[in-house]
C-alpha positions as CSV (number, residue, x, y, z in Angstrom):
1,M,-22.8,-5.0,22.3
2,T,-22.5,-7.0,19.1
3,L,-20.0,-6.9,16.4
4,W,-22.3,-5.1,14.2
5,F,-22.6,-2.2,16.6
6,W,-18.8,-1.9,16.6
7,I,-18.6,-2.1,12.8
8,L,-21.4,0.7,12.5
9,L,-19.6,2.9,15.0
10,A,-16.2,2.5,13.1
11,C,-18.0,3.6,9.9
12,V,-19.6,6.6,11.4
13,L,-16.3,7.7,13.0
14,A,-14.5,7.2,9.6
15,Y,-17.2,9.2,7.9
16,L,-17.0,12.0,10.6
17,T,-13.1,12.1,10.1
18,K,-13.5,12.5,6.4
19,L,-16.0,15.3,6.9
20,L,-13.7,17.0,9.4
21,G,-11.2,17.3,6.4
22,Y,-13.5,19.8,4.8
23,L,-13.0,22.2,7.8
24,V,-9.3,22.4,7.6
25,P,-8.4,26.0,6.6
26,L,-7.2,26.5,3.0
27,K,-4.2,28.3,4.5
28,W,-3.0,25.1,6.1
29,L,-3.3,23.2,3.0
30,T,-1.3,25.6,0.8
31,N,1.6,25.5,3.3
32,P,4.4,23.7,1.7
33,R,5.6,22.0,4.9
34,V,2.1,20.3,5.2
35,A,2.3,19.3,1.5
36,R,5.6,17.8,2.0
37,I,4.6,15.9,5.2
38,A,1.3,14.5,3.4
39,T,3.4,13.2,0.5
40,T,6.1,11.5,2.6
41,L,3.4,9.9,4.8
42,T,1.6,8.7,1.9
43,V,4.7,7.2,0.3
44,G,5.6,5.7,3.7
45,L,2.2,4.0,4.4
46,L,2.0,2.5,0.9
47,A,5.4,1.2,1.0
48,S,4.8,-0.4,4.5
49,L,1.6,-1.8,3.2
50,T,3.2,-3.3,0.2
51,V,6.0,-4.8,2.2
52,A,3.5,-6.2,4.8
53,N,1.4,-7.8,2.1
54,T,4.6,-9.3,0.4
55,V,6.0,-10.9,3.3
56,A,3.2,-11.8,5.8
57,S,1.3,-14.9,5.6
58,G,-1.4,-14.8,8.2
59,Q,0.5,-14.5,11.6
60,Q,3.6,-15.7,10.0
61,L,6.5,-14.5,7.6
62,G,6.2,-16.1,4.4
63,L,9.1,-15.8,2.0
64,D,7.7,-17.0,-1.3
65,S,7.4,-15.9,-4.9
66,R,5.7,-12.7,-3.9
67,L,9.1,-11.4,-2.6
68,G,10.7,-12.1,-6.1
69,A,7.8,-10.5,-7.8
70,L,8.3,-7.2,-5.8
71,G,12.0,-7.4,-6.4
72,A,11.4,-7.7,-10.2
73,A,8.8,-4.9,-10.0
74,A,11.2,-2.7,-8.0
75,V,13.9,-3.2,-10.7
76,A,11.4,-2.3,-13.4
77,L,10.6,0.8,-11.5
78,W,14.3,1.7,-11.2
79,L,14.7,1.4,-14.8
80,K,11.7,3.9,-15.1
81,A,9.4,1.5,-16.9
82,P,5.7,2.5,-17.4
83,F,3.4,1.4,-14.7
84,I,1.7,-1.3,-16.6
85,V,5.0,-2.7,-17.6
86,V,6.0,-2.8,-13.9
87,V,2.8,-4.8,-13.1
88,I,3.3,-7.1,-15.8
89,V,7.1,-7.7,-15.0
90,G,6.1,-8.5,-11.2
91,A,3.1,-10.8,-12.5
92,L,5.6,-12.6,-14.7
93,A,8.1,-13.1,-12.0
94,A,5.8,-14.6,-9.6
95,A,4.5,-16.9,-12.4
96,C,8.0,-17.9,-13.3
97,L,9.0,-18.5,-9.7
98,R,5.9,-20.6,-8.9
99,L,6.5,-22.6,-12.0
100,L,10.0,-23.3,-10.5
101,G,8.3,-24.7,-7.5
102,L,8.4,-21.8,-5.0
103,P,4.9,-21.5,-3.4
């Protein structure tokens, strides 16, 4: 079996999983517990993805300007800055750290 077979199989399974979402009863979706769990899982997955992309460099840990940019963006978020400001602060922090010689 070739790699393309497995890629197509994964695509079909992902699409079928998405279609199964339409079969979930409305009663389950309106349950406050389900909404709370879905929100918590979403935040947790996004946070773990952000951290993994910040400190991972291939198969190794890479502590570089991305970590400083994430810290600066976190401070901007803590100060309740608008999203575009958070993005700009993170980009400026990364640019400044790279200008100072951090990879």
